[in-house]
Backbone and ligand atoms as CSV (ligand in chain L), in Angstrom:
chain,resi,resn,atom,element,x,y,z
A,1,MET,N,N,160.919,-111.131,-8.651
A,1,MET,CA,C,159.788,-110.795,-7.773
A,1,MET,C,C,159.252,-109.409,-8.132
A,2,LYS,N,N,157.990,-109.374,-8.550
A,2,LYS,CA,C,157.397,-108.086,-8.930
A,2,LYS,C,C,156.633,-107.518,-7.723
A,3,ARG,N,N,157.106,-106.364,-7.247
A,3,ARG,CA,C,156.516,-105.789,-6.031
A,3,ARG,C,C,155.931,-104.413,-6.300
A,4,ILE,N,N,154.880,-104.108,-5.543
A,4,ILE,CA,C,154.329,-102.754,-5.589
A,4,ILE,C,C,154.042,-102.271,-4.171
A,5,ILE,N,N,154.309,-101.004,-3.962
A,5,ILE,CA,C,153.974,-100.365,-2.693
A,5,ILE,C,C,152.732,-99.526,-2.941
A,6,ILE,N,N,151.679,-99.808,-2.208
A,6,ILE,CA,C,150.438,-99.042,-2.330
A,6,ILE,C,C,150.228,-98.306,-1.014
A,7,TYR,N,N,150.002,-97.007,-1.107
A,7,TYR,CA,C,149.880,-96.251,0.136
A,7,TYR,C,C,148.806,-95.186,0.039
A,8,TYR,N,N,148.325,-94.819,1.223
A,8,TYR,CA,C,147.462,-93.638,1.353
A,8,TYR,C,C,148.219,-92.640,2.204
A,9,SER,N,N,148.117,-91.368,1.864
A,9,SER,CA,C,148.797,-90.342,2.660
A,9,SER,C,C,148.033,-89.036,2.550
A,10,LEU,N,N,147.729,-88.451,3.700
A,10,LEU,CA,C,147.028,-87.164,3.678
A,10,LEU,C,C,148.021,-86.015,3.683
A,11,THR,N,N,149.074,-86.134,4.492
A,11,THR,CA,C,150.014,-85.004,4.627
A,11,THR,C,C,151.457,-85.394,4.271
A,12,ASP,N,N,151.576,-86.428,3.464
A,12,ASP,CA,C,152.838,-86.792,2.794
A,12,ASP,C,C,153.907,-87.498,3.640
A,13,ASN,N,N,153.620,-87.777,4.913
A,13,ASN,CA,C,154.598,-88.561,5.677
A,13,ASN,C,C,154.690,-89.987,5.120
A,14,THR,N,N,153.533,-90.593,4.900
A,14,THR,CA,C,153.510,-91.963,4.360
A,14,THR,C,C,154.036,-91.953,2.923
A,15,LYS,N,N,153.730,-90.896,2.211
A,15,LYS,CA,C,154.227,-90.752,0.827
A,15,LYS,C,C,155.763,-90.771,0.819
A,16,ASN,N,N,156.371,-89.992,1.707
A,16,ASN,CA,C,157.836,-89.932,1.736
A,16,ASN,C,C,158.435,-91.301,2.057
A,17,ALA,N,N,157.828,-91.984,3.019
A,17,ALA,CA,C,158.327,-93.313,3.394
A,17,ALA,C,C,158.146,-94.294,2.231
A,18,ALA,N,N,156.997,-94.212,1.574
A,18,ALA,CA,C,156.714,-95.124,0.454
A,18,ALA,C,C,157.714,-94.906,-0.685
A,19,GLU,N,N,158.017,-93.653,-0.961
A,19,GLU,CA,C,158.967,-93.358,-2.042
A,19,GLU,C,C,160.362,-93.885,-1.694
A,20,ARG,N,N,160.740,-93.717,-0.456
A,20,ARG,CA,C,162.064,-94.199,-0.032
A,20,ARG,C,C,162.139,-95.728,-0.148
A,21,LEU,N,N,161.091,-96.393,0.332
A,21,LEU,CA,C,161.070,-97.856,0.295
A,21,LEU,C,C,161.046,-98.364,-1.147
A,22,ALA,N,N,160.308,-97.674,-1.989
A,22,ALA,CA,C,160.258,-98.071,-3.402
A,22,ALA,C,C,161.652,-97.965,-4.020
A,23,GLY,N,N,162.398,-96.927,-3.617
A,23,GLY,CA,C,163.766,-96.773,-4.111
A,23,GLY,C,C,164.659,-97.899,-3.621
A,24,LEU,N,N,164.519,-98.241,-2.353
A,24,LEU,CA,C,165.367,-99.293,-1.771
A,24,LEU,C,C,165.091,-100.659,-2.399
A,25,LEU,N,N,163.825,-100.880,-2.762
A,25,LEU,CA,C,163.430,-102.213,-3.258
A,25,LEU,C,C,163.290,-102.269,-4.776
A,26,SER,N,N,163.476,-101.131,-5.427
A,26,SER,CA,C,163.155,-101.029,-6.859
A,26,SER,C,C,161.745,-101.545,-7.129
A,27,ALA,N,N,160.832,-101.155,-6.276
A,27,ALA,CA,C,159.434,-101.591,-6.418
A,27,ALA,C,C,158.624,-100.497,-7.110
A,28,ASP,N,N,157.494,-100.898,-7.667
A,28,ASP,CA,C,156.572,-99.907,-8.222
A,28,ASP,C,C,155.848,-99.205,-7.072
A,29,LEU,N,N,155.272,-98.059,-7.386
A,29,LEU,CA,C,154.698,-97.226,-6.344
A,29,LEU,C,C,153.316,-96.755,-6.784
A,30,CYS,N,N,152.386,-96.776,-5.859
A,30,CYS,CA,C,151.036,-96.362,-6.211
A,30,CYS,C,C,150.382,-95.647,-5.038
A,31,ARG,N,N,149.902,-94.444,-5.288
A,31,ARG,CA,C,149.202,-93.688,-4.237
A,31,ARG,C,C,147.700,-93.816,-4.462
A,32,ILE,N,N,147.000,-94.261,-3.436
A,32,ILE,CA,C,145.544,-94.289,-3.544
A,32,ILE,C,C,144.982,-93.064,-2.831
A,33,ASP,N,N,143.777,-92.692,-3.209
A,33,ASP,CA,C,143.144,-91.554,-2.560
A,33,ASP,C,C,141.639,-91.792,-2.540
A,34,THR,N,N,140.960,-91.055,-1.691
A,34,THR,CA,C,139.507,-91.166,-1.674
A,34,THR,C,C,138.948,-90.335,-2.825
A,35,VAL,N,N,137.863,-90.825,-3.387
A,35,VAL,CA,C,137.229,-90.081,-4.482
A,35,VAL,C,C,136.718,-88.752,-3.936
A,36,LYS,N,N,136.116,-88.807,-2.754
A,36,LYS,CA,C,135.661,-87.566,-2.104
A,36,LYS,C,C,136.832,-87.022,-1.299
A,37,PRO,N,N,137.318,-85.827,-1.645
A,37,PRO,CA,C,138.508,-85.349,-0.945
A,37,PRO,C,C,138.240,-85.050,0.530
A,38,MET,N,N,139.289,-85.171,1.336
A,38,MET,CA,C,139.190,-84.808,2.751
A,38,MET,C,C,139.118,-83.284,2.857
A,39,PRO,N,N,138.468,-82.767,3.900
A,39,PRO,CA,C,138.457,-81.307,4.065
A,39,PRO,C,C,139.868,-80.778,4.272
A,40,SER,N,N,140.103,-79.529,3.883
A,40,SER,CA,C,141.447,-78.970,4.047
A,40,SER,C,C,141.687,-78.475,5.475
A,41,ASP,N,N,140.614,-78.218,6.198
A,41,ASP,CA,C,140.729,-77.744,7.578
A,41,ASP,C,C,141.206,-78.885,8.496
A,42,LYS,N,N,142.269,-78.622,9.247
A,42,LYS,CA,C,142.893,-79.676,10.075
A,42,LYS,C,C,141.917,-80.236,11.118
A,43,GLY,N,N,141.148,-79.330,11.724
A,43,GLY,CA,C,140.194,-79.772,12.743
A,43,GLY,C,C,139.151,-80.701,12.148
A,44,LYS,N,N,138.642,-80.311,10.968
A,44,LYS,CA,C,137.636,-81.150,10.293
A,44,LYS,C,C,138.247,-82.486,9.869
A,45,GLN,N,N,139.508,-82.446,9.452
A,45,GLN,CA,C,140.188,-83.696,9.070
A,45,GLN,C,C,140.188,-84.671,10.248
A,46,MET,N,N,140.515,-84.149,11.422
A,46,MET,CA,C,140.603,-85.007,12.604
A,46,MET,C,C,139.239,-85.604,12.939
A,47,ILE,N,N,138.210,-84.756,12.870
A,47,ILE,CA,C,136.869,-85.239,13.255
A,47,ILE,C,C,136.337,-86.229,12.215
A,48,ILE,N,N,136.351,-85.810,10.947
A,48,ILE,CA,C,135.770,-86.657,9.894
A,48,ILE,C,C,136.626,-87.916,9.686
A,49,GLY,N,N,137.949,-87.701,9.569
A,49,GLY,CA,C,138.843,-88.845,9.367
A,49,GLY,C,C,138.812,-89.798,10.547
A,50,GLY,N,N,138.832,-89.209,11.745
A,50,GLY,CA,C,138.816,-90.044,12.950
A,50,GLY,C,C,137.550,-90.880,13.037
A,51,MET,N,N,136.412,-90.252,12.749
A,51,MET,CA,C,135.123,-90.974,12.805
A,51,MET,C,C,135.101,-92.115,11.792
A,52,LYS,N,N,135.545,-91.803,10.578
A,52,LYS,CA,C,135.516,-92.829,9.511
A,52,LYS,C,C,136.422,-94.001,9.882
A,53,ALA,N,N,137.560,-93.668,10.507
A,53,ALA,CA,C,138.494,-94.730,10.910
A,53,ALA,C,C,137.892,-95.567,12.031
A,54,VAL,N,N,137.331,-94.892,13.029
A,54,VAL,CA,C,136.742,-95.598,14.180
A,54,VAL,C,C,135.680,-96.588,13.707
A,55,PHE,N,N,134.856,-96.160,12.760
A,55,PHE,CA,C,133.761,-97.024,12.309
A,55,PHE,C,C,134.175,-97.969,11.172
A,56,GLY,N,N,135.452,-97.982,10.868
A,56,GLY,CA,C,135.956,-98.926,9.858
A,56,GLY,C,C,135.343,-98.706,8.493
A,57,MET,N,N,135.072,-97.451,8.148
A,57,MET,CA,C,134.385,-97.176,6.883
A,57,MET,C,C,135.280,-97.462,5.674
A,58,ARG,N,N,134.602,-97.680,4.555
A,58,ARG,CA,C,135.295,-97.990,3.301
A,58,ARG,C,C,134.885,-96.986,2.236
A,59,PRO,N,N,135.510,-95.813,2.234
A,59,PRO,CA,C,135.147,-94.811,1.224
A,59,PRO,C,C,135.569,-95.264,-0.170
A,60,GLU,N,N,134.884,-94.744,-1.162
A,60,GLU,CA,C,135.261,-95.055,-2.546
A,60,GLU,C,C,136.677,-94.524,-2.791
A,61,ILE,N,N,137.522,-95.328,-3.422
A,61,ILE,CA,C,138.904,-94.894,-3.668
A,61,ILE,C,C,139.247,-94.912,-5.157
A,62,LYS,N,N,140.325,-94.185,-5.466
A,62,LYS,CA,C,140.840,-94.175,-6.844
A,62,LYS,C,C,142.347,-94.436,-6.779
A,63,GLY,N,N,142.894,-94.893,-7.889
A,63,GLY,CA,C,144.345,-95.026,-7.984
A,63,GLY,C,C,144.879,-96.453,-7.988
A,64,VAL,N,N,144.029,-97.436,-7.664
A,64,VAL,CA,C,144.522,-98.819,-7.669
A,64,VAL,C,C,144.840,-99.216,-9.108
A,65,PRO,N,N,146.073,-99.685,-9.379
A,65,PRO,CA,C,146.421,-99.980,-10.777
A,65,PRO,C,C,145.585,-101.122,-11.354
A,66,LEU,N,N,145.289,-101.013,-12.632
A,66,LEU,CA,C,144.465,-102.028,-13.285
A,66,LEU,C,C,145.191,-103.372,-13.361
A,67,ASN,N,N,146.538,-103.306,-13.378
A,67,ASN,CA,C,147.312,-104.553,-13.509
A,67,ASN,C,C,147.734,-105.118,-12.148
A,68,ILE,N,N,146.970,-104.825,-11.129
A,68,ILE,CA,C,147.348,-105.221,-9.768
A,68,ILE,C,C,147.567,-106.745,-9.652
A,69,ALA,N,N,146.829,-107.505,-10.442
A,69,ALA,CA,C,146.936,-108.972,-10.374
A,69,ALA,C,C,148.305,-109.456,-10.853
A,70,SER,N,N,149.044,-108.610,-11.558
A,70,SER,CA,C,150.338,-109.054,-12.095
A,70,SER,C,C,151.452,-108.991,-11.050
A,71,TYR,N,N,151.163,-108.454,-9.874
A,71,TYR,CA,C,152.216,-108.340,-8.842
A,71,TYR,C,C,152.266,-109.586,-7.966
A,72,ASP,N,N,153.514,-109.951,-7.576
A,72,ASP,CA,C,153.688,-111.107,-6.697
A,72,ASP,C,C,153.498,-110.707,-5.238
A,73,GLU,N,N,153.890,-109.479,-4.934
A,73,GLU,CA,C,153.921,-109.045,-3.543
A,73,GLU,C,C,153.432,-107.595,-3.445
A,74,ILE,N,N,152.610,-107.343,-2.441
A,74,ILE,CA,C,152.102,-105.983,-2.226
A,74,ILE,C,C,152.522,-105.517,-0.832
A,75,ILE,N,N,153.019,-104.285,-0.782
A,75,ILE,CA,C,153.414,-103.665,0.488
A,75,ILE,C,C,152.488,-102.466,0.690
A,76,VAL,N,N,151.901,-102.361,1.864
A,76,VAL,CA,C,150.909,-101.311,2.096
A,76,VAL,C,C,151.415,-100.312,3.133
A,77,GLY,N,N,151.255,-99.034,2.828
A,77,GLY,CA,C,151.614,-97.973,3.771
A,77,GLY,C,C,150.385,-97.165,4.154
A,78,THR,N,N,150.270,-96.874,5.445
A,78,THR,CA,C,149.110,-96.093,5.905
A,78,THR,C,C,149.460,-95.229,7.110
A,79,PRO,N,N,148.864,-94.053,7.182
A,79,PRO,CA,C,148.957,-93.323,8.448
A,79,PRO,C,C,148.025,-93.965,9.479
A,80,VAL,N,N,148.305,-93.744,10.750
A,80,VAL,CA,C,147.431,-94.229,11.825
A,80,VAL,C,C,146.376,-93.152,12.079
A,81,TRP,N,N,145.136,-93.574,12.006
A,81,TRP,CA,C,144.020,-92.669,12.315
A,81,TRP,C,C,143.196,-93.311,13.420
A,82,ALA,N,N,143.094,-92.615,14.529
A,82,ALA,CA,C,142.331,-93.123,15.676
A,82,ALA,C,C,142.771,-94.551,16.031
A,83,GLY,N,N,144.051,-94.782,15.964
A,83,GLY,CA,C,144.594,-96.095,16.318
A,83,GLY,C,C,144.387,-97.154,15.246
A,84,LYS,N,N,143.854,-96.775,14.109
A,84,LYS,CA,C,143.578,-97.744,13.029
A,84,LYS,C,C,144.241,-97.275,11.737
A,85,ASN,N,N,144.132,-98.098,10.692
A,85,ASN,CA,C,144.621,-97.663,9.381
A,85,ASN,C,C,143.644,-96.637,8.803
A,86,ALA,N,N,144.117,-95.871,7.850
A,86,ALA,CA,C,143.247,-94.898,7.186
A,86,ALA,C,C,142.113,-95.631,6.463
A,87,PRO,N,N,140.920,-95.042,6.445
A,87,PRO,CA,C,139.760,-95.706,5.831
A,87,PRO,C,C,139.980,-96.149,4.378
A,88,ALA,N,N,140.739,-95.383,3.601
A,88,ALA,CA,C,140.981,-95.771,2.200
A,88,ALA,C,C,141.617,-97.158,2.120
A,89,VAL,N,N,142.394,-97.490,3.134
A,89,VAL,CA,C,143.062,-98.801,3.139
A,89,VAL,C,C,142.055,-99.921,3.439
A,90,ASN,N,N,141.001,-99.612,4.182
A,90,ASN,CA,C,139.927,-100.610,4.366
A,90,ASN,C,C,139.348,-100.996,3.015
A,91,THR,N,N,139.135,-99.981,2.181
A,91,THR,CA,C,138.546,-100.230,0.860
A,91,THR,C,C,139.501,-101.070,0.011
A,92,LEU,N,N,140.771,-100.697,0.051
A,92,LEU,CA,C,141.783,-101.450,-0.718
A,92,LEU,C,C,141.780,-102.923,-0.314
A,93,LEU,N,N,141.740,-103.155,1.001
A,93,LEU,CA,C,141.902,-104.521,1.514
A,93,LEU,C,C,140.600,-105.321,1.500
A,94,LYS,N,N,139.544,-104.694,1.018
A,94,LYS,CA,C,138.283,-105.421,0.837
A,94,LYS,C,C,138.472,-106.479,-0.256
A,95,ASN,N,N,139.395,-106.192,-1.165
A,95,ASN,CA,C,139.678,-107.083,-2.289
A,95,ASN,C,C,140.551,-108.260,-1.816
A,96,LYS,N,N,139.980,-109.463,-1.843
A,96,LYS,CA,C,140.676,-110.654,-1.324
A,96,LYS,C,C,141.993,-110.914,-2.056
A,97,GLN,N,N,141.964,-110.712,-3.367
A,97,GLN,CA,C,143.160,-110.953,-4.178
A,97,GLN,C,C,144.308,-110.033,-3.729
A,98,ILE,N,N,143.981,-108.809,-3.373
A,98,ILE,CA,C,144.998,-107.871,-2.876
A,98,ILE,C,C,145.427,-108.284,-1.476
A,99,ARG,N,N,144.441,-108.514,-0.612
A,99,ARG,CA,C,144.723,-108.877,0.792
A,99,ARG,C,C,145.726,-110.021,0.891
A,100,GLU,N,N,145.512,-111.024,0.069
A,100,GLU,CA,C,146.343,-112.226,0.166
A,100,GLU,C,C,147.776,-112.009,-0.316
A,101,LYS,N,N,147.994,-110.929,-1.065
A,101,LYS,CA,C,149.356,-110.668,-1.562
A,101,LYS,C,C,150.134,-109.704,-0.682
A,102,VAL,N,N,149.503,-109.168,0.351
A,102,VAL,CA,C,150.200,-108.210,1.211
A,102,VAL,C,C,151.106,-108.965,2.175
A,103,THR,N,N,152.410,-108.713,2.039
A,103,THR,CA,C,153.381,-109.382,2.909
A,103,THR,C,C,154.030,-108.414,3.895
A,104,ALA,N,N,153.850,-107.115,3.652
A,104,ALA,CA,C,154.471,-106.131,4.544
A,104,ALA,C,C,153.612,-104.886,4.651
A,105,VAL,N,N,153.617,-104.286,5.841
A,105,VAL,CA,C,152.947,-102.996,6.020
A,105,VAL,C,C,153.863,-102.053,6.784
A,106,PHE,N,N,153.726,-100.767,6.500
A,106,PHE,CA,C,154.385,-99.770,7.331
A,106,PHE,C,C,153.366,-98.704,7.689
A,107,THR,N,N,153.475,-98.252,8.935
A,107,THR,CA,C,152.497,-97.294,9.447
A,107,THR,C,C,153.218,-96.053,9.951
A,108,LEU,N,N,152.543,-94.946,9.819
A,108,LEU,CA,C,153.082,-93.653,10.262
A,108,LEU,C,C,152.163,-93.108,11.329
A,109,SER,N,N,152.715,-92.773,12.477
A,109,SER,CA,C,151.849,-92.225,13.514
A,109,SER,C,C,152.436,-90.956,14.109
A,110,GLY,N,N,151.562,-90.204,14.744
A,110,GLY,CA,C,151.984,-88.957,15.350
A,110,GLY,C,C,152.406,-89.125,16.791
A,111,GLY,N,N,152.188,-90.296,17.336
A,111,GLY,CA,C,152.496,-90.418,18.755
A,111,GLY,C,C,152.807,-91.815,19.249
A,112,GLY,N,N,152.543,-92.827,18.452
A,112,GLY,CA,C,152.914,-94.160,18.918
A,112,GLY,C,C,151.791,-95.162,18.916
A,113,ASP,N,N,150.758,-94.939,18.097
A,113,ASP,CA,C,149.677,-95.925,18.012
A,113,ASP,C,C,149.913,-96.944,16.903
A,114,ASN,N,N,151.166,-97.028,16.451
A,114,ASN,CA,C,151.458,-97.952,15.349
A,114,ASN,C,C,151.112,-99.394,15.705
A,115,ASP,N,N,151.443,-99.804,16.918
A,115,ASP,CA,C,151.240,-101.211,17.303
A,115,ASP,C,C,149.763,-101.602,17.231
A,116,LYS,N,N,148.933,-100.692,17.708
A,116,LYS,CA,C,147.486,-100.936,17.690
A,116,LYS,C,C,146.991,-101.096,16.242
A,117,CYS,N,N,147.493,-100.232,15.398
A,117,CYS,CA,C,147.097,-100.245,13.986
A,117,CYS,C,C,147.580,-101.530,13.307
A,118,VAL,N,N,148.822,-101.905,13.588
A,118,VAL,CA,C,149.379,-103.117,12.974
A,118,VAL,C,C,148.617,-104.356,13.455
A,119,ALA,N,N,148.244,-104.363,14.724
A,119,ALA,CA,C,147.496,-105.517,15.264
A,119,ALA,C,C,146.186,-105.686,14.496
A,120,ARG,N,N,145.563,-104.574,14.162
A,120,ARG,CA,C,144.308,-104.630,13.401
A,120,ARG,C,C,144.557,-105.154,11.982
A,121,LEU,N,N,145.610,-104.646,11.362
A,121,LEU,CA,C,145.931,-105.081,9.996
A,121,LEU,C,C,146.288,-106.566,9.965
A,122,ARG,N,N,146.979,-106.995,10.997
A,122,ARG,CA,C,147.404,-108.403,11.071
A,122,ARG,C,C,146.200,-109.342,10.969
A,123,LYS,N,N,145.103,-108.932,11.580
A,123,LYS,CA,C,143.892,-109.774,11.561
A,123,LYS,C,C,143.317,-109.896,10.152
A,124,MET,N,N,143.542,-108.853,9.342
A,124,MET,CA,C,142.971,-108.840,7.986
A,124,MET,C,C,143.878,-109.518,6.963
A,125,LEU,N,N,145.178,-109.622,7.296
A,125,LEU,CA,C,146.158,-109.999,6.270
A,125,LEU,C,C,146.799,-111.363,6.590
A,126,PRO,N,N,146.339,-112.412,5.907
A,126,PRO,CA,C,146.793,-113.759,6.255
A,126,PRO,C,C,148.273,-114.017,5.976
A,127,ASN,N,N,148.867,-113.264,5.065
A,127,ASN,CA,C,150.269,-113.529,4.693
A,127,ASN,C,C,151.230,-112.419,5.109
A,128,LEU,N,N,150.814,-111.636,6.112
A,128,LEU,CA,C,151.656,-110.528,6.572
A,128,LEU,C,C,152.888,-111.066,7.310
A,129,LYS,N,N,154.068,-110.654,6.837
A,129,LYS,CA,C,155.313,-111.146,7.455
A,129,LYS,C,C,156.138,-110.028,8.078
A,130,HIS,N,N,156.084,-108.846,7.481
A,130,HIS,CA,C,156.979,-107.772,7.917
A,130,HIS,C,C,156.174,-106.507,8.236
A,131,THR,N,N,156.537,-105.869,9.338
A,131,THR,CA,C,155.864,-104.614,9.692
A,131,THR,C,C,156.910,-103.589,10.123
A,132,ALA,N,N,156.594,-102.327,9.907
A,132,ALA,CA,C,157.512,-101.272,10.350
A,132,ALA,C,C,156.700,-100.102,10.876
A,133,ALA,N,N,157.102,-99.610,12.045
A,133,ALA,CA,C,156.416,-98.493,12.694
A,133,ALA,C,C,157.272,-97.245,12.551
A,134,LEU,N,N,156.717,-96.244,11.877
A,134,LEU,CA,C,157.464,-95.009,11.608
A,134,LEU,C,C,156.763,-93.824,12.267
A,135,ALA,N,N,157.508,-92.735,12.403
A,135,ALA,CA,C,156.961,-91.569,13.100
A,135,ALA,C,C,156.770,-90.393,12.152
A,136,ASP,N,N,155.740,-89.620,12.442
A,136,ASP,CA,C,155.483,-88.372,11.720
A,136,ASP,C,C,156.722,-87.476,11.779
A,137,ARG,N,N,156.934,-86.693,10.744
A,137,ARG,CA,C,158.129,-85.840,10.667
A,137,ARG,C,C,158.242,-84.883,11.856
A,138,ASN,N,N,157.113,-84.578,12.501
A,138,ASN,CA,C,157.148,-83.653,13.643
A,138,ASN,C,C,157.411,-84.356,14.974
A,139,HIS,N,N,157.551,-85.670,14.938
A,139,HIS,CA,C,157.784,-86.431,16.168
A,139,HIS,C,C,159.282,-86.668,16.342
A,140,GLU,N,N,159.720,-86.659,17.579
A,140,GLU,CA,C,161.170,-86.814,17.833
A,140,GLU,C,C,161.736,-88.142,17.302
A,141,SER,N,N,160.895,-89.182,17.242
A,141,SER,CA,C,161.378,-90.489,16.764
A,141,SER,C,C,161.574,-90.547,15.252
A,142,ALA,N,N,161.178,-89.505,14.548
A,142,ALA,CA,C,161.285,-89.527,13.082
A,142,ALA,C,C,162.734,-89.713,12.618
A,143,CYS,N,N,163.679,-89.379,13.480
A,143,CYS,CA,C,165.093,-89.536,13.093
A,143,CYS,C,C,165.448,-91.020,12.881
A,144,HIS,N,N,164.587,-91.934,13.382
A,144,HIS,CA,C,164.864,-93.366,13.199
A,144,HIS,C,C,164.210,-93.934,11.934
A,145,ASN,N,N,163.398,-93.142,11.272
A,145,ASN,CA,C,162.636,-93.667,10.127
A,145,ASN,C,C,163.524,-94.291,9.054
A,146,GLU,N,N,164.622,-93.611,8.750
A,146,GLU,CA,C,165.501,-94.109,7.682
A,146,GLU,C,C,166.043,-95.501,8.023
A,147,ASP,N,N,166.527,-95.665,9.253
A,147,ASP,CA,C,167.064,-96.973,9.664
A,147,ASP,C,C,165.973,-98.048,9.620
A,148,ILE,N,N,164.791,-97.678,10.077
A,148,ILE,CA,C,163.691,-98.658,10.113
A,148,ILE,C,C,163.295,-99.066,8.693
A,149,LEU,N,N,163.287,-98.105,7.783
A,149,LEU,CA,C,162.932,-98.421,6.393
A,149,LEU,C,C,163.986,-99.308,5.729
A,150,CYS,N,N,165.260,-99.022,6.024
A,150,CYS,CA,C,166.332,-99.861,5.459
A,150,CYS,C,C,166.228,-101.296,5.986
A,151,ALA,N,N,165.918,-101.419,7.270
A,151,ALA,CA,C,165.772,-102.762,7.863
A,151,ALA,C,C,164.568,-103.476,7.244
A,152,LEU,N,N,163.489,-102.732,7.029
A,152,LEU,CA,C,162.299,-103.343,6.415
A,152,LEU,C,C,162.620,-103.826,4.999
A,153,ALA,N,N,163.329,-102.996,4.250
A,153,ALA,CA,C,163.671,-103.374,2.879
A,153,ALA,C,C,164.500,-104.667,2.862
A,154,LYS,N,N,165.443,-104.762,3.796
A,154,LYS,CA,C,166.273,-105.984,3.863
A,154,LYS,C,C,165.426,-107.198,4.199
A,155,GLU,N,N,164.545,-107.039,5.174
A,155,GLU,CA,C,163.652,-108.147,5.573
A,155,GLU,C,C,162.825,-108.613,4.376
A,156,ILE,N,N,162.267,-107.651,3.658
A,156,ILE,CA,C,161.404,-107.995,2.517
A,156,ILE,C,C,162.230,-108.736,1.454
A,157,GLU,N,N,163.427,-108.240,1.199
A,157,GLU,CA,C,164.276,-108.884,0.187
A,157,GLU,C,C,164.658,-110.309,0.582
A,158,ASN,N,N,164.819,-110.521,1.889
A,158,ASN,CA,C,165.177,-111.865,2.368
A,158,ASN,C,C,163.969,-112.783,2.497
A,159,GLY,N,N,162.798,-112.215,2.238
A,159,GLY,CA,C,161.564,-113.035,2.305
A,159,GLY,C,C,161.127,-113.241,3.726
L,1,FMN,C1,C,142.154,-88.145,11.238
L,1,FMN,C2,C,143.493,-88.357,11.888
L,1,FMN,C3,C,143.588,-89.218,12.978
L,1,FMN,C4,C,144.837,-89.461,13.582
L,1,FMN,N1,N,144.895,-90.355,14.618
L,1,FMN,C5,C,146.108,-90.641,15.178
L,1,FMN,C6,C,146.212,-91.603,16.233
L,1,FMN,O1,O,145.249,-92.211,16.669
L,1,FMN,N2,N,147.439,-91.847,16.744
L,1,FMN,C7,C,148.566,-91.204,16.293
L,1,FMN,O2,O,149.653,-91.469,16.813
L,1,FMN,N3,N,148.494,-90.295,15.287
L,1,FMN,C8,C,147.299,-90.004,14.719
L,1,FMN,N4,N,147.227,-89.097,13.680
L,1,FMN,C9,C,148.472,-88.505,13.158
L,1,FMN,C10,C,148.954,-89.234,11.901
L,1,FMN,O3,O,149.002,-90.622,12.079
L,1,FMN,C11,C,150.379,-88.767,11.533
L,1,FMN,O4,O,150.393,-87.364,11.440
L,1,FMN,C12,C,150.895,-89.385,10.247
L,1,FMN,O5,O,152.264,-89.134,10.130
L,1,FMN,C13,C,150.172,-88.811,9.026
L,1,FMN,O6,O,150.628,-89.452,7.864
L,1,FMN,P1,P,150.430,-88.768,6.421
L,1,FMN,O7,O,151.234,-87.486,6.447
L,1,FMN,O8,O,150.967,-89.756,5.455
L,1,FMN,O9,O,148.982,-88.485,6.237
L,1,FMN,C14,C,146.002,-88.819,13.090
L,1,FMN,C15,C,145.891,-87.930,11.995
L,1,FMN,C16,C,144.655,-87.698,11.402
L,1,FMN,C17,C,144.547,-86.766,10.217
């Protein structure tokens, strides 16, 4: 089974989770990013990122591997923005061939909007089987991230 984890991460929480999961599954790893960088100012990030997420925008992205069609299974990681997935992931999932191969998602949130975000992703992903809700490193629940990732890896391996 050839697997790849594709993720977007602004402040590296999703990146850390993606790297850990890739290690557990011996999967390939790919970070996508927007072509137009996000502002470095935290306040502007919240306003611009939040607006783009609310309106379901699809910014131009870079980083999707050219050989994406060669993978059997795709796992997607995203931070929660305004209760939704990050806009870069909207662009990724616009591609039907990618959408149909996504069997698992993991989301990172700062306070607990993972369920809302996963519910939205579920509507887009016809073959979604496994989900995992993780917490930002500054949240008290972050101490459970490792256990949740290990459980997700086992679920994915068992199909
Ligand atoms: C634009 C923006 C919107 C956010 N909206 C939410 C939200 O609705 N709910 C929440 O729990 N956290 C929210 N957060 C916090 C992130 O989900 C959280 O910090 C996450 O761990 C970031 O992942 P990253 O480090 O991979 O970018 C938001 C962060 C940003 C930048």
